[in-house]
Phi, psi and omega in degrees: 000136180282189180226126180260019185302332182261004182292125184288345179278002179254129175244096185295345184275344185278123178284161177295154183291343179162184185272358187222170170283110184299317182298319178296318181290330178285338184247013184061028178275187178212163182228159174270301175225163182248149178231149183241128176292128181280353178266313186238354178091356181306130176257124180224168181278154185286173180289344174280341179288154182303322187261345174050052185289333179295315178292323176299321178297316177301314182295325181282326188250337187082004177288106195271346186245131174239162173231146175301142176245029178259143177304135177082359180246129183235011183285153175248156177223134180254114181298327183286318182267346184057039181242142170274149177199174171273170178195186184285163172294140178253163179303144181292154357280157183275346182202168177294163181304142182299331180275002177273121184286158171232119003288166182210180357282156181305135179092348181247352184278123181293154181298330181263033187303324182297326179291337184268357180287152176274000000 
């Protein structure tokens, strides 16, 4: 795995936009896992999630590097090179709240959620 510590598209000082995928919460959606934009902090749902808001954010903004926003995961992914790598520490918090379930949000995940994953 490479290292993105010197990548100019990463701003380690920017905090995450919040503990959830904002687009999913605004549309009564749900997510499997969360991803954090390493440029602006936008938190969106992963590509396995029904709405794939993290990738939509990349397509809309060109912000090419994301980091997992899951507890215990510190990997980065570059949409342009399609490579996983290590990277710098980002502004806290490093992951969504530990009491927040995955998939989430609690109460909105359908019983057949596994069938609905991409």
